[in-house]
C-alpha beads as a LAMMPS data file, in Angstrom:
LAMMPS data file: protein, C-alpha beads

416 atoms
415 bonds

1 atom types
1 bond types

-500.0 500.0 xlo xhi
-500.0 500.0 ylo yhi
-500.0 500.0 zlo zhi

Masses

1 110.0

Atoms # bond

1 1 1 -297.065 236.865 -383.476
2 1 1 -296.485 238.294 -380.027
3 1 1 -297.683 236.413 -376.961
4 1 1 -296.739 239.131 -374.459
5 1 1 -299.499 239.612 -371.921
6 1 1 -299.025 243.369 -372.082
7 1 1 -300.066 243.623 -375.706
8 1 1 -303.687 243.317 -376.922
9 1 1 -304.581 243.444 -380.607
10 1 1 -307.842 245.401 -381.021
11 1 1 -310.408 244.027 -383.483
12 1 1 -311.228 247.568 -384.460
13 1 1 -308.005 247.427 -386.531
14 1 1 -309.118 244.828 -389.155
15 1 1 -306.364 245.754 -391.577
16 1 1 -303.781 244.216 -389.302
17 1 1 -305.855 241.595 -387.525
18 1 1 -307.826 239.974 -390.364
19 1 1 -305.599 240.684 -393.377
20 1 1 -305.190 237.052 -394.436
21 1 1 -308.748 235.842 -393.706
22 1 1 -310.383 233.442 -396.134
23 1 1 -313.864 234.265 -397.427
24 1 1 -316.892 232.190 -396.349
25 1 1 -319.625 231.655 -398.877
26 1 1 -322.343 230.119 -396.707
27 1 1 -324.386 227.395 -398.422
28 1 1 -321.979 226.762 -401.268
29 1 1 -322.202 223.126 -402.334
30 1 1 -318.451 222.734 -402.826
31 1 1 -316.558 223.026 -399.541
32 1 1 -313.599 224.479 -401.361
33 1 1 -315.835 227.312 -402.553
34 1 1 -317.655 227.630 -399.221
35 1 1 -314.335 227.983 -397.370
36 1 1 -313.322 226.944 -393.865
37 1 1 -314.394 228.539 -390.632
38 1 1 -311.287 229.824 -388.876
39 1 1 -311.998 230.871 -385.297
40 1 1 -308.649 230.012 -383.749
41 1 1 -306.254 232.411 -381.986
42 1 1 -302.916 230.976 -383.094
43 1 1 -302.805 233.416 -386.023
44 1 1 -305.264 236.261 -385.701
45 1 1 -304.659 237.411 -389.283
46 1 1 -306.344 234.184 -390.475
47 1 1 -309.534 234.602 -388.448
48 1 1 -312.723 234.902 -390.492
49 1 1 -315.289 234.334 -387.699
50 1 1 -316.359 235.953 -384.440
51 1 1 -315.768 233.980 -381.213
52 1 1 -313.699 230.844 -380.801
53 1 1 -314.027 227.121 -381.209
54 1 1 -315.639 225.239 -378.279
55 1 1 -316.987 228.605 -377.189
56 1 1 -318.627 227.335 -373.991
57 1 1 -315.238 226.222 -372.787
58 1 1 -313.285 229.285 -373.916
59 1 1 -312.899 230.645 -370.374
60 1 1 -311.462 227.340 -369.141
61 1 1 -309.086 227.461 -372.089
62 1 1 -308.101 230.984 -371.064
63 1 1 -307.468 229.842 -367.521
64 1 1 -305.290 226.960 -368.746
65 1 1 -303.322 229.401 -370.941
66 1 1 -302.964 231.975 -368.138
67 1 1 -301.769 229.244 -365.741
68 1 1 -299.154 228.145 -368.260
69 1 1 -300.639 224.703 -368.766
70 1 1 -301.642 225.388 -372.370
71 1 1 -299.455 227.173 -374.909
72 1 1 -301.293 229.699 -377.087
73 1 1 -299.473 228.288 -380.116
74 1 1 -300.826 224.711 -379.637
75 1 1 -302.465 223.183 -382.706
76 1 1 -304.321 219.879 -382.459
77 1 1 -302.894 216.798 -384.137
78 1 1 -305.916 215.501 -386.060
79 1 1 -304.389 212.146 -386.973
80 1 1 -306.998 209.361 -386.681
81 1 1 -309.682 211.778 -385.463
82 1 1 -311.794 211.503 -388.618
83 1 1 -315.461 210.425 -388.232
84 1 1 -316.125 206.702 -387.756
85 1 1 -318.935 206.964 -390.354
86 1 1 -319.495 209.415 -393.180
87 1 1 -322.489 211.685 -392.755
88 1 1 -323.602 213.415 -395.963
89 1 1 -323.306 215.522 -397.944
90 1 1 -327.046 215.837 -398.502
91 1 1 -329.184 218.234 -400.565
92 1 1 -329.912 220.118 -397.370
93 1 1 -326.216 221.021 -397.082
94 1 1 -326.540 222.985 -400.356
95 1 1 -329.443 225.086 -399.181
96 1 1 -328.163 228.059 -397.131
97 1 1 -331.528 228.370 -395.389
98 1 1 -331.620 224.764 -394.034
99 1 1 -328.673 225.093 -391.673
100 1 1 -327.783 228.380 -390.146
101 1 1 -326.509 227.213 -386.767
102 1 1 -324.235 224.274 -387.813
103 1 1 -321.293 224.070 -390.184
104 1 1 -322.202 220.928 -392.220
105 1 1 -318.555 220.478 -393.169
106 1 1 -317.438 220.690 -389.537
107 1 1 -316.679 216.962 -389.178
108 1 1 -314.487 216.694 -392.279
109 1 1 -312.212 219.708 -392.116
110 1 1 -309.080 217.516 -392.088
111 1 1 -309.918 216.194 -395.555
112 1 1 -311.984 218.888 -397.391
113 1 1 -309.703 221.706 -396.228
114 1 1 -306.419 219.800 -396.336
115 1 1 -304.773 222.315 -398.686
116 1 1 -305.546 225.184 -396.338
117 1 1 -304.252 223.193 -393.341
118 1 1 -301.025 222.475 -395.183
119 1 1 -300.889 226.167 -396.013
120 1 1 -300.719 227.028 -392.351
121 1 1 -304.384 227.766 -391.496
122 1 1 -305.377 226.423 -388.052
123 1 1 -308.796 224.931 -388.954
124 1 1 -310.517 222.855 -386.316
125 1 1 -313.446 220.502 -386.425
126 1 1 -316.772 221.666 -385.028
127 1 1 -318.325 218.208 -385.336
128 1 1 -316.961 214.822 -384.155
129 1 1 -318.464 211.408 -384.848
130 1 1 -317.537 208.316 -382.792
131 1 1 -318.866 204.992 -381.571
132 1 1 -319.750 203.879 -378.031
133 1 1 -321.703 201.432 -375.906
134 1 1 -324.648 202.595 -373.801
135 1 1 -325.722 200.754 -370.668
136 1 1 -328.897 201.987 -368.937
137 1 1 -330.963 200.335 -366.189
138 1 1 -334.173 201.291 -368.021
139 1 1 -333.005 199.336 -371.094
140 1 1 -331.972 196.422 -368.940
141 1 1 -335.521 196.419 -367.501
142 1 1 -337.002 196.627 -371.020
143 1 1 -335.020 193.547 -371.977
144 1 1 -335.972 191.657 -368.832
145 1 1 -339.666 192.350 -369.505
146 1 1 -339.431 191.342 -373.121
147 1 1 -340.073 194.796 -374.687
148 1 1 -336.605 194.640 -376.313
149 1 1 -334.417 191.652 -377.154
150 1 1 -330.706 191.021 -377.325
151 1 1 -329.838 190.657 -381.010
152 1 1 -326.037 190.675 -380.677
153 1 1 -325.583 193.702 -382.862
154 1 1 -327.679 196.649 -381.712
155 1 1 -328.171 195.276 -378.207
156 1 1 -325.048 193.291 -377.363
157 1 1 -324.896 190.088 -375.307
158 1 1 -324.288 191.966 -371.998
159 1 1 -327.312 194.188 -372.573
160 1 1 -325.398 197.276 -373.707
161 1 1 -326.465 199.186 -376.807
162 1 1 -324.097 199.863 -379.718
163 1 1 -324.477 203.525 -380.661
164 1 1 -322.945 205.975 -383.075
165 1 1 -322.841 209.480 -381.632
166 1 1 -321.898 212.912 -382.938
167 1 1 -321.115 216.147 -381.073
168 1 1 -321.979 219.339 -382.933
169 1 1 -320.660 222.736 -381.774
170 1 1 -322.782 225.721 -382.782
171 1 1 -321.599 227.765 -385.780
172 1 1 -324.013 230.601 -386.480
173 1 1 -324.397 232.250 -389.869
174 1 1 -325.740 235.544 -388.656
175 1 1 -327.777 236.596 -391.713
176 1 1 -329.455 233.167 -391.641
177 1 1 -330.104 233.350 -387.896
178 1 1 -331.682 236.803 -388.346
179 1 1 -333.855 235.604 -391.194
180 1 1 -334.928 232.510 -389.232
181 1 1 -336.175 234.734 -386.421
182 1 1 -337.530 237.409 -388.675
183 1 1 -335.323 240.223 -387.287
184 1 1 -332.859 242.654 -388.754
185 1 1 -329.265 241.401 -388.725
186 1 1 -328.022 244.676 -387.317
187 1 1 -330.455 244.532 -384.434
188 1 1 -329.508 240.890 -383.761
189 1 1 -325.820 241.736 -383.673
190 1 1 -326.435 244.689 -381.335
191 1 1 -328.503 242.643 -378.873
192 1 1 -325.994 239.794 -378.934
193 1 1 -323.232 242.274 -378.181
194 1 1 -325.162 243.903 -375.333
195 1 1 -326.535 240.727 -373.716
196 1 1 -323.039 239.129 -373.643
197 1 1 -321.649 242.199 -371.852
198 1 1 -319.716 243.308 -374.924
199 1 1 -317.884 239.971 -375.165
200 1 1 -317.671 240.078 -378.943
201 1 1 -316.941 243.632 -380.228
202 1 1 -316.665 242.341 -383.782
203 1 1 -320.469 241.998 -383.754
204 1 1 -320.477 245.763 -383.970
205 1 1 -317.113 246.685 -385.505
206 1 1 -316.928 243.972 -388.198
207 1 1 -320.285 243.644 -390.025
208 1 1 -318.402 241.922 -392.842
209 1 1 -317.755 238.921 -390.525
210 1 1 -320.927 236.881 -390.890
211 1 1 -320.128 233.804 -388.773
212 1 1 -320.282 233.590 -384.962
213 1 1 -319.232 230.712 -382.733
214 1 1 -321.373 231.471 -379.701
215 1 1 -320.421 230.508 -376.135
216 1 1 -323.191 227.928 -375.750
217 1 1 -323.034 224.157 -375.398
218 1 1 -322.870 221.588 -378.144
219 1 1 -325.627 219.314 -379.408
220 1 1 -325.217 215.531 -379.216
221 1 1 -326.809 213.078 -381.651
222 1 1 -327.186 209.400 -380.715
223 1 1 -327.806 207.088 -383.687
224 1 1 -329.117 203.559 -383.278
225 1 1 -328.801 201.014 -386.086
226 1 1 -327.196 201.851 -389.421
227 1 1 -326.622 205.606 -389.561
228 1 1 -327.238 205.517 -393.331
229 1 1 -330.823 204.457 -392.672
230 1 1 -331.553 207.775 -390.915
231 1 1 -331.523 209.646 -394.212
232 1 1 -333.235 206.847 -396.180
233 1 1 -336.935 207.725 -396.486
234 1 1 -337.765 204.100 -397.261
235 1 1 -336.582 203.145 -393.736
236 1 1 -338.608 203.653 -390.592
237 1 1 -337.161 206.357 -388.368
238 1 1 -338.000 206.968 -384.733
239 1 1 -336.645 210.168 -383.270
240 1 1 -336.744 212.139 -380.067
241 1 1 -335.569 215.710 -379.736
242 1 1 -334.627 216.203 -376.057
243 1 1 -333.651 219.359 -374.265
244 1 1 -331.210 218.958 -371.391
245 1 1 -332.488 218.531 -367.852
246 1 1 -329.517 217.730 -365.632
247 1 1 -331.594 217.171 -362.512
248 1 1 -333.745 214.500 -364.125
249 1 1 -331.563 213.101 -366.965
250 1 1 -328.536 212.566 -364.730
251 1 1 -329.725 212.652 -361.092
252 1 1 -333.241 211.229 -361.430
253 1 1 -335.298 214.121 -360.070
254 1 1 -339.003 213.181 -360.154
255 1 1 -340.448 216.708 -360.416
256 1 1 -340.495 216.368 -364.247
257 1 1 -340.799 213.768 -366.983
258 1 1 -337.435 214.404 -368.624
259 1 1 -335.456 211.235 -367.881
260 1 1 -338.482 208.877 -368.244
261 1 1 -339.356 210.456 -371.637
262 1 1 -335.688 210.340 -372.728
263 1 1 -335.391 206.677 -371.791
264 1 1 -338.719 205.936 -373.515
265 1 1 -337.353 207.624 -376.615
266 1 1 -334.202 205.534 -376.496
267 1 1 -336.197 202.361 -376.103
268 1 1 -338.424 203.216 -379.039
269 1 1 -335.377 204.259 -381.150
270 1 1 -333.700 200.917 -380.419
271 1 1 -336.845 199.039 -381.281
272 1 1 -337.060 200.839 -384.624
273 1 1 -333.409 199.950 -385.351
274 1 1 -334.015 196.313 -384.468
275 1 1 -336.916 196.255 -386.878
276 1 1 -334.646 197.267 -389.744
277 1 1 -335.066 201.010 -389.541
278 1 1 -333.149 203.497 -387.472
279 1 1 -333.471 205.431 -384.257
280 1 1 -332.097 208.792 -383.231
281 1 1 -331.930 210.972 -380.130
282 1 1 -330.894 214.619 -380.592
283 1 1 -329.865 216.091 -377.230
284 1 1 -329.696 219.855 -376.902
285 1 1 -327.964 221.850 -374.133
286 1 1 -330.921 224.038 -373.162
287 1 1 -331.075 223.529 -369.444
288 1 1 -334.261 224.685 -367.786
289 1 1 -335.958 225.632 -371.078
290 1 1 -332.779 227.609 -371.803
291 1 1 -333.443 229.695 -368.695
292 1 1 -330.642 227.985 -366.775
293 1 1 -330.522 225.690 -363.790
294 1 1 -330.361 228.524 -361.175
295 1 1 -333.558 230.027 -362.542
296 1 1 -335.151 226.561 -362.661
297 1 1 -334.401 225.869 -358.989
298 1 1 -335.710 229.337 -358.078
299 1 1 -338.972 228.489 -359.849
300 1 1 -339.188 225.163 -357.978
301 1 1 -339.030 227.070 -354.665
302 1 1 -341.610 229.603 -355.895
303 1 1 -344.027 226.928 -357.030
304 1 1 -343.875 224.899 -353.831
305 1 1 -343.997 227.872 -351.441
306 1 1 -346.896 229.690 -353.063
307 1 1 -350.260 229.916 -351.352
308 1 1 -352.174 226.728 -352.030
309 1 1 -349.026 224.767 -352.917
310 1 1 -347.647 223.611 -356.267
311 1 1 -350.485 223.551 -358.748
312 1 1 -350.777 222.716 -362.445
313 1 1 -352.902 225.839 -362.818
314 1 1 -349.961 228.120 -361.956
315 1 1 -347.143 226.025 -363.424
316 1 1 -346.151 228.363 -366.279
317 1 1 -347.138 231.520 -364.417
318 1 1 -344.539 230.997 -361.667
319 1 1 -341.822 230.483 -364.318
320 1 1 -342.743 233.751 -366.014
321 1 1 -342.799 235.580 -362.703
322 1 1 -339.162 234.646 -362.037
323 1 1 -337.694 234.536 -365.554
324 1 1 -339.891 237.034 -367.379
325 1 1 -340.718 234.451 -370.030
326 1 1 -342.083 230.898 -369.952
327 1 1 -339.602 229.375 -372.389
328 1 1 -336.443 230.552 -374.206
329 1 1 -335.621 227.385 -376.164
330 1 1 -336.933 228.933 -379.394
331 1 1 -336.983 225.734 -381.448
332 1 1 -336.435 227.572 -384.753
333 1 1 -332.752 226.464 -384.788
334 1 1 -333.429 222.904 -383.624
335 1 1 -334.141 221.307 -387.065
336 1 1 -330.660 222.189 -388.278
337 1 1 -329.170 219.023 -386.744
338 1 1 -331.881 216.936 -388.484
339 1 1 -331.010 218.500 -391.808
340 1 1 -327.338 217.777 -391.148
341 1 1 -328.362 214.128 -390.809
342 1 1 -330.234 214.305 -394.138
343 1 1 -333.625 213.619 -392.489
344 1 1 -336.648 214.210 -394.753
345 1 1 -339.199 212.028 -392.915
346 1 1 -339.787 210.995 -389.298
347 1 1 -342.120 208.028 -388.870
348 1 1 -342.475 208.325 -385.086
349 1 1 -341.684 211.563 -383.263
350 1 1 -341.362 210.901 -379.512
351 1 1 -342.501 214.277 -378.348
352 1 1 -345.596 216.126 -377.123
353 1 1 -344.188 219.584 -377.840
354 1 1 -345.948 221.553 -380.531
355 1 1 -343.004 223.961 -380.658
356 1 1 -340.687 221.102 -381.632
357 1 1 -343.184 219.480 -384.017
358 1 1 -344.058 222.717 -385.769
359 1 1 -340.436 223.713 -386.190
360 1 1 -339.556 220.373 -387.678
361 1 1 -342.514 220.339 -390.074
362 1 1 -341.997 224.022 -390.904
363 1 1 -338.450 223.204 -392.016
364 1 1 -339.751 220.749 -394.581
365 1 1 -339.478 217.409 -392.713
366 1 1 -342.565 215.173 -392.644
367 1 1 -343.784 213.764 -389.353
368 1 1 -346.095 210.755 -389.708
369 1 1 -346.862 210.024 -386.002
370 1 1 -346.441 211.738 -382.660
371 1 1 -345.947 209.588 -379.555
372 1 1 -346.840 210.972 -376.063
373 1 1 -345.143 209.661 -372.944
374 1 1 -347.018 206.640 -371.536
375 1 1 -348.963 207.460 -368.404
376 1 1 -347.161 204.800 -366.404
377 1 1 -343.797 206.620 -366.876
378 1 1 -344.960 209.920 -365.356
379 1 1 -343.691 210.340 -361.761
380 1 1 -346.344 211.410 -359.266
381 1 1 -344.754 214.787 -358.554
382 1 1 -344.468 215.429 -362.303
383 1 1 -348.247 215.301 -362.774
384 1 1 -348.271 219.067 -362.208
385 1 1 -345.941 219.632 -365.174
386 1 1 -347.712 217.136 -367.407
387 1 1 -351.243 218.358 -366.901
388 1 1 -350.143 221.995 -367.219
389 1 1 -348.452 221.206 -370.530
390 1 1 -351.507 219.390 -371.866
391 1 1 -353.670 222.365 -370.906
392 1 1 -351.217 224.683 -372.637
393 1 1 -351.620 222.812 -375.903
394 1 1 -349.011 220.044 -375.827
395 1 1 -349.999 217.069 -377.937
396 1 1 -352.053 214.469 -376.077
397 1 1 -354.648 211.801 -376.724
398 1 1 -356.119 212.377 -373.225
399 1 1 -358.889 214.728 -372.183
400 1 1 -357.471 218.195 -371.320
401 1 1 -358.354 219.406 -367.783
402 1 1 -360.069 222.756 -367.258
403 1 1 -358.806 225.377 -364.808
404 1 1 -360.807 224.065 -361.843
405 1 1 -359.462 220.571 -362.411
406 1 1 -355.915 221.928 -362.831
407 1 1 -356.209 223.545 -359.424
408 1 1 -356.644 220.103 -357.926
409 1 1 -353.485 218.689 -359.522
410 1 1 -350.973 219.288 -356.726
411 1 1 -347.298 218.548 -356.222
412 1 1 -345.678 217.739 -352.908
413 1 1 -344.261 220.463 -350.658
414 1 1 -340.567 221.289 -350.244
415 1 1 -340.301 219.382 -346.971
416 1 1 -342.279 216.302 -348.062

Bonds

1 1 1 2
2 1 2 3
3 1 3 4
4 1 4 5
5 1 5 6
6 1 6 7
7 1 7 8
8 1 8 9
9 1 9 10
10 1 10 11
11 1 11 12
12 1 12 13
13 1 13 14
14 1 14 15
15 1 15 16
16 1 16 17
17 1 17 18
18 1 18 19
19 1 19 20
20 1 20 21
21 1 21 22
22 1 22 23
23 1 23 24
24 1 24 25
25 1 25 26
26 1 26 27
27 1 27 28
28 1 28 29
29 1 29 30
30 1 30 31
31 1 31 32
32 1 32 33
33 1 33 34
34 1 34 35
35 1 35 36
36 1 36 37
37 1 37 38
38 1 38 39
39 1 39 40
40 1 40 41
41 1 41 42
42 1 42 43
43 1 43 44
44 1 44 45
45 1 45 46
46 1 46 47
47 1 47 48
48 1 48 49
49 1 49 50
50 1 50 51
51 1 51 52
52 1 52 53
53 1 53 54
54 1 54 55
55 1 55 56
56 1 56 57
57 1 57 58
58 1 58 59
59 1 59 60
60 1 60 61
61 1 61 62
62 1 62 63
63 1 63 64
64 1 64 65
65 1 65 66
66 1 66 67
67 1 67 68
68 1 68 69
69 1 69 70
70 1 70 71
71 1 71 72
72 1 72 73
73 1 73 74
74 1 74 75
75 1 75 76
76 1 76 77
77 1 77 78
78 1 78 79
79 1 79 80
80 1 80 81
81 1 81 82
82 1 82 83
83 1 83 84
84 1 84 85
85 1 85 86
86 1 86 87
87 1 87 88
88 1 88 89
89 1 89 90
90 1 90 91
91 1 91 92
92 1 92 93
93 1 93 94
94 1 94 95
95 1 95 96
96 1 96 97
97 1 97 98
98 1 98 99
99 1 99 100
100 1 100 101
101 1 101 102
102 1 102 103
103 1 103 104
104 1 104 105
105 1 105 106
106 1 106 107
107 1 107 108
108 1 108 109
109 1 109 110
110 1 110 111
111 1 111 112
112 1 112 113
113 1 113 114
114 1 114 115
115 1 115 116
116 1 116 117
117 1 117 118
118 1 118 119
119 1 119 120
120 1 120 121
121 1 121 122
122 1 122 123
123 1 123 124
124 1 124 125
125 1 125 126
126 1 126 127
127 1 127 128
128 1 128 129
129 1 129 130
130 1 130 131
131 1 131 132
132 1 132 133
133 1 133 134
134 1 134 135
135 1 135 136
136 1 136 137
137 1 137 138
138 1 138 139
139 1 139 140
140 1 140 141
141 1 141 142
142 1 142 143
143 1 143 144
144 1 144 145
145 1 145 146
146 1 146 147
147 1 147 148
148 1 148 149
149 1 149 150
150 1 150 151
151 1 151 152
152 1 152 153
153 1 153 154
154 1 154 155
155 1 155 156
156 1 156 157
157 1 157 158
158 1 158 159
159 1 159 160
160 1 160 161
161 1 161 162
162 1 162 163
163 1 163 164
164 1 164 165
165 1 165 166
166 1 166 167
167 1 167 168
168 1 168 169
169 1 169 170
170 1 170 171
171 1 171 172
172 1 172 173
173 1 173 174
174 1 174 175
175 1 175 176
176 1 176 177
177 1 177 178
178 1 178 179
179 1 179 180
180 1 180 181
181 1 181 182
182 1 182 183
183 1 183 184
184 1 184 185
185 1 185 186
186 1 186 187
187 1 187 188
188 1 188 189
189 1 189 190
190 1 190 191
191 1 191 192
192 1 192 193
193 1 193 194
194 1 194 195
195 1 195 196
196 1 196 197
197 1 197 198
198 1 198 199
199 1 199 200
200 1 200 201
201 1 201 202
202 1 202 203
203 1 203 204
204 1 204 205
205 1 205 206
206 1 206 207
207 1 207 208
208 1 208 209
209 1 209 210
210 1 210 211
211 1 211 212
212 1 212 213
213 1 213 214
214 1 214 215
215 1 215 216
216 1 216 217
217 1 217 218
218 1 218 219
219 1 219 220
220 1 220 221
221 1 221 222
222 1 222 223
223 1 223 224
224 1 224 225
225 1 225 226
226 1 226 227
227 1 227 228
228 1 228 229
229 1 229 230
230 1 230 231
231 1 231 232
232 1 232 233
233 1 233 234
234 1 234 235
235 1 235 236
236 1 236 237
237 1 237 238
238 1 238 239
239 1 239 240
240 1 240 241
241 1 241 242
242 1 242 243
243 1 243 244
244 1 244 245
245 1 245 246
246 1 246 247
247 1 247 248
248 1 248 249
249 1 249 250
250 1 250 251
251 1 251 252
252 1 252 253
253 1 253 254
254 1 254 255
255 1 255 256
256 1 256 257
257 1 257 258
258 1 258 259
259 1 259 260
260 1 260 261
261 1 261 262
262 1 262 263
263 1 263 264
264 1 264 265
265 1 265 266
266 1 266 267
267 1 267 268
268 1 268 269
269 1 269 270
270 1 270 271
271 1 271 272
272 1 272 273
273 1 273 274
274 1 274 275
275 1 275 276
276 1 276 277
277 1 277 278
278 1 278 279
279 1 279 280
280 1 280 281
281 1 281 282
282 1 282 283
283 1 283 284
284 1 284 285
285 1 285 286
286 1 286 287
287 1 287 288
288 1 288 289
289 1 289 290
290 1 290 291
291 1 291 292
292 1 292 293
293 1 293 294
294 1 294 295
295 1 295 296
296 1 296 297
297 1 297 298
298 1 298 299
299 1 299 300
300 1 300 301
301 1 301 302
302 1 302 303
303 1 303 304
304 1 304 305
305 1 305 306
306 1 306 307
307 1 307 308
308 1 308 309
309 1 309 310
310 1 310 311
311 1 311 312
312 1 312 313
313 1 313 314
314 1 314 315
315 1 315 316
316 1 316 317
317 1 317 318
318 1 318 319
319 1 319 320
320 1 320 321
321 1 321 322
322 1 322 323
323 1 323 324
324 1 324 325
325 1 325 326
326 1 326 327
327 1 327 328
328 1 328 329
329 1 329 330
330 1 330 331
331 1 331 332
332 1 332 333
333 1 333 334
334 1 334 335
335 1 335 336
336 1 336 337
337 1 337 338
338 1 338 339
339 1 339 340
340 1 340 341
341 1 341 342
342 1 342 343
343 1 343 344
344 1 344 345
345 1 345 346
346 1 346 347
347 1 347 348
348 1 348 349
349 1 349 350
350 1 350 351
351 1 351 352
352 1 352 353
353 1 353 354
354 1 354 355
355 1 355 356
356 1 356 357
357 1 357 358
358 1 358 359
359 1 359 360
360 1 360 361
361 1 361 362
362 1 362 363
363 1 363 364
364 1 364 365
365 1 365 366
366 1 366 367
367 1 367 368
368 1 368 369
369 1 369 370
370 1 370 371
371 1 371 372
372 1 372 373
373 1 373 374
374 1 374 375
375 1 375 376
376 1 376 377
377 1 377 378
378 1 378 379
379 1 379 380
380 1 380 381
381 1 381 382
382 1 382 383
383 1 383 384
384 1 384 385
385 1 385 386
386 1 386 387
387 1 387 388
388 1 388 389
389 1 389 390
390 1 390 391
391 1 391 392
392 1 392 393
393 1 393 394
394 1 394 395
395 1 395 396
396 1 396 397
397 1 397 398
398 1 398 399
399 1 399 400
400 1 400 401
401 1 401 402
402 1 402 403
403 1 403 404
404 1 404 405
405 1 405 406
406 1 406 407
407 1 407 408
408 1 408 409
409 1 409 410
410 1 410 411
411 1 411 412
412 1 412 413
413 1 413 414
414 1 414 415
415 1 415 416
C-alpha cells in the first residue's frame, strides 16, 4: 500500500479499493455470520463500511498523520482492553430492526473476530466498557441531607460513586436508518452526501456498502449497581436519557434545567441501585437539541433582546427563527442504546420529554412511571424553558399555563 501524499485512491474504483472486503449481514445472531465492521484505512482493500472509526475525531487524526505524529500504518494493541463486564448478547441483538445505529458486537471484536484479526484485518472496537468513580457536589449534598447513604459499595466511604460506564460510537446500518425514519434509502444517502459537503462519496458511488460510521459524537452509558440487573425485568430500573448541554452540564449555566435534571437522575439511579435494583444514565452528544452550541447561543441572544424580553410564550419560536426548526434530536435512534443493554422495562423514567418516552415505548420497552424534575431544582432563569415545555406538551403533573400566563413568565436580560 502506498502512503505517498501525491497518490489518492478513488472510491469510484471499487474493484481495486474494496476487493477483499468481508460481507456484513446486519442482524445475524452469530457474529461470525454477521461479520466485522472494517472502517480502517490501513488496508483499503479490506474496508466494508463508509467513513472511519471515531468519526468525530477523524480530522484530528488526519492532522496528526499530516504532522507526522501518527503513522498511517498504526494498528492498536488491544491487549487488556476488553470490557470489564460482559454486556449481552440479548434477544434484541438478533433483531435487525432493534439496533440500526450501534454495532452490538462493537465491544467484543477482539474475541468474536479473533480469526479475522489474526488474518490481517484491522478491526477496531466501537464500544468500550470500563469502571470509574464519580464524585459530584450534588451527590455529596444528597448524602449530607440523608437522601442517600454511604453503603461502602455503590457509594464508597469518601462519598464517591462506583460506576460502570460504556462509550458507544455510532455505526449506522443505512437501510435500517431509512426504515426507522420512513424514508427511501437512496434519498437518505443523497441528503447525507450533500449535507456533509460530499464528505463520503461512497454514499452515492457504492450503494452496496450499507454501513456508515458518521462523524458525530459517541454515546456514554453510566451504570449504577450490578450491570446485570439492568436487563433483569424482575429488578427495579431507574433511567434517565440525557442530551448533552455543555453550558449547564459542565459549566453550571442557569438558563436551563439540564444539569439539575441530570444530577437528579443520577441521584435517583443511585437510590434504585442501593435498593437492590439498578440505575442508568444514557448521555447523548446532541448539543443544543442537536442544533449546535453556536446556534444555541445565537438563540439566547435573540430571546433576551426581543421586544418584551425573554418570555416563555416565544421560547420555541425564537429557536425556529434562527435554526429553521425547533429540535433536531429526532429520538428515533435513541432507544438503540437501551436495546444494546437488553432493557425491556423501565420502572422510573426520569424525563418529561414525550419525544423520548414515545420513542422508548414505541421500540417495545415498557415504562411504568415518569418522573418530572422537582420544582425546587429549577433555576429561576430556567422557568422560561420549563413553562414553555409544559405548554408544548411535556409531561407534567402541574397545571399548564395559557398563553397570557406564559407571557408573564420572564427571564432576566443579557446585562442582568
